[in-house]
C-alpha positions in Angstrom: -46.4 65.4 -3.2 -47.4 68.2 -1.0 -43.9 69.7 -1.2 -40.8 69.1 -3.3 -37.3 70.5 -3.9 -35.8 70.9 -7.3 -32.9 68.4 -7.8 -34.5 65.4 -6.1 -34.2 62.3 -8.2 -35.7 58.9 -8.0 -33.8 56.3 -6.1 -32.6 53.3 -8.2 -34.6 50.3 -7.0 -34.8 46.7 -8.0 -38.5 45.9 -7.9 -40.3 42.7 -8.6 -44.1 42.3 -8.4 -45.7 39.1 -7.2 -49.0 38.0 -8.9 -52.0 40.0 -7.6 -55.0 38.2 -6.2 -58.3 39.2 -7.6 -59.5 40.6 -4.3 -56.9 42.4 -2.2 -58.8 43.8 0.8 -57.7 47.4 0.7 -60.1 48.4 3.5 -58.6 45.8 5.8 -55.1 47.0 5.1 -56.1 50.6 5.5 -57.5 49.8 9.0 -54.4 47.9 10.0 -52.1 50.7 8.8 -54.1 53.4 10.6 -54.3 51.3 13.8 -50.6 50.5 13.7 -49.7 54.2 13.6 -52.1 55.0 16.5 -55.1 56.6 14.8 -57.2 56.2 18.0 -54.6 58.2 19.9 -54.6 60.8 17.2 -58.3 61.3 17.5 -57.9 62.2 21.2 -55.0 64.5 20.6 -55.6 68.2 21.3 -52.3 69.7 20.2 -49.4 68.5 18.0 -46.1 70.3 17.8 -43.1 69.5 15.5 -40.3 70.9 13.4 -40.1 70.0 9.7 -36.5 70.2 8.7 -34.9 69.8 5.2 -31.2 69.0 5.4 -28.5 68.5 2.8 -25.7 66.2 3.8 -22.4 68.0 4.4 -24.0 71.4 5.0 -24.1 72.7 8.6 -27.3 74.6 8.4 -30.7 73.2 7.2 -32.1 74.4 3.9 -35.5 74.9 5.6 -36.8 74.6 9.2 -40.5 75.2 10.0 -41.9 74.9 13.5 -45.5 73.9 13.8 -48.0 74.3 16.7 -51.2 72.6 15.5 -54.1 73.2 17.9 -56.5 70.5 16.8 -59.1 71.4 19.5 -59.4 75.0 18.3 -58.5 74.1 14.6 -55.7 76.7 14.5 -52.2 76.3 13.1 -49.2 78.4 14.0 -46.2 78.2 11.7 -42.8 79.7 12.3 -40.3 79.7 9.4 -37.9 82.1 7.6 -38.1 84.7 10.4 -41.9 85.0 10.6 -44.7 83.5 12.7 -48.2 83.2 11.3 -51.4 81.7 12.8 -54.3 80.7 10.6 -57.7 79.4 11.5 -58.3 76.1 9.6 -62.1 76.8 9.9 -61.8 80.2 8.3 -60.4 80.3 4.7 -60.2 84.1 4.8 -57.3 83.8 7.2 -55.2 81.9 4.6 -56.5 83.4 1.4 -53.4 85.4 0.5 -50.0 86.6 1.6 -48.3 85.2 4.7 -51.5 83.4 5.7 -51.6 81.5 2.4 -47.9 80.6 2.7 -48.4 79.4 6.2 -51.4 77.3 5.3 -49.4 75.7 2.4 -46.6 74.8 4.8 -49.1 73.3 7.3 -50.8 71.2 4.5 -47.4 69.9 3.2 -45.6 69.4 6.5 -48.4 67.7 8.4 -48.9 65.3 5.5 -45.4 64.1 5.7 -45.9 63.4 9.4 -49.4 62.1 9.7 -50.0 60.6 6.2 -51.2 57.2 7.6 -54.0 59.0 9.4 -55.3 60.5 6.2 -56.2 57.3 4.4 -60.0 58.1 4.7 -59.7 61.6 3.4 -62.4 62.8 0.9 -61.1 62.8 -2.7 -58.7 60.0 -2.1 -59.0 56.6 -3.9 -57.1 53.7 -2.2 -56.7 50.3 -3.8 -54.6 47.3 -2.8 -51.6 46.8 -4.9 -50.6 43.3 -3.8 -47.2 42.2 -2.6 -44.1 43.8 -4.0 -40.4 43.1 -3.4 -38.0 46.0 -3.3 -34.3 45.3 -3.0 -35.0 41.9 -1.5 -37.6 43.0 1.0 -41.3 42.1 0.5 -44.0 44.5 1.3 -47.8 44.8 1.2 -48.8 47.8 -0.9 -51.5 50.4 -1.3 -52.1 52.5 -4.4 -53.3 56.1 -3.6 -54.7 58.6 -6.1 -55.8 62.1 -5.3 -58.4 63.7 -7.6 -59.6 67.3 -7.3 -58.5 67.7 -3.7 -55.5 69.3 -1.9 -52.9 71.7 -3.1 -51.5 69.3 -5.7 -54.5 67.3 -7.1 -53.6 64.4 -9.3 -50.8 63.1 -7.0 -50.4 59.3 -7.0 -48.5 57.2 -4.5 -47.5 53.6 -3.9 -47.2 52.9 -0.2 -45.1 50.0 1.0 -46.3 48.4 4.3 -44.3 46.2 6.5 -46.3 42.9 6.6 -45.6 42.4 10.3 -45.8 45.8 11.9 -48.2 47.3 9.3 -46.2 50.5 9.4 -45.7 52.6 6.3 -42.0 52.2 5.7 -41.5 53.7 2.2 -43.4 55.3 -0.6 -43.2 56.1 -4.3 -44.6 59.5 -5.4 -45.6 60.0 -9.0 -46.5 63.6 -9.9 -46.9 62.4 -13.5 -46.5 59.3 -15.6 -42.8 60.0 -16.4 -41.5 60.7 -12.9 -41.3 58.6 -9.7 -39.6 59.8 -6.5 -39.0 57.2 -3.8 -38.2 57.5 -0.2 -37.9 55.2 2.8 -39.6 56.3 6.0 -37.4 55.4 9.0 -36.5 56.4 12.6 -39.9 55.8 14.1 -40.7 57.4 17.5 -43.8 56.9 19.7 -45.4 60.1 20.9 -48.7 60.2 22.7 -49.5 56.7 21.6 -48.8 57.6 17.9 -46.0 56.3 15.8 -44.2 58.8 13.5 -41.5 58.3 11.0 -39.0 61.1 11.6 -36.5 60.6 8.8 -37.2 60.6 5.0 -34.0 60.3 3.0 -33.6 61.0 -0.7 -30.6 60.9 -2.9 -29.3 64.4 -2.0 -31.7 65.7 0.7 -33.3 64.4 3.8 -36.5 65.5 5.6 -36.3 65.2 9.4 -38.9 65.7 12.1 -37.6 67.1 15.4 -39.1 67.8 18.8 -42.4 66.0 18.1 -44.8 66.6 21.0 -48.4 65.7 21.6 -51.0 67.0 24.1 -54.1 65.0 24.9 
């Protein structure tokens, strides 16, 4: 996972797995998922803005709030969090090699992944395979198995993505940082912005990630 908080625990799930066919067409499902979330619209987007917020139920103030202005046309990212605003050039690693630039880049990598993960299914270093159909708490999903090797800030990450068979939207995922640990989260409260569909709520057992004020400029 691109970002975690200590104290999160896996949700208790009742999972049954249907028999896998010999040839699940992962490429087909990848295309369907990317299309369902509006990848073509994303390709034409020049600027994306959003706030990444971590809340704890019962507490009035968020644990974290980071505002992002991502200029895709100029490949620049501006992040405002914890009283500072930092801009980095995504084309110039020297701007995020250390200090505040490095921290801002890490925030951008993590927070954008939570928002636009369905658009990153073709990223270099990512292996995607079809996992067949699985039933979680009585609901059947199509699944994709993702494995990151030697890429990103947390190489070795593995995920199971649960896809709604009708809408083809990514509606929950399991994250496995290692063989002994699984963290699960639904992806809910979808909004459509600039022709793209985004999940804006990711609840866990004691925390929730929320996206606010999502805006897109074409």
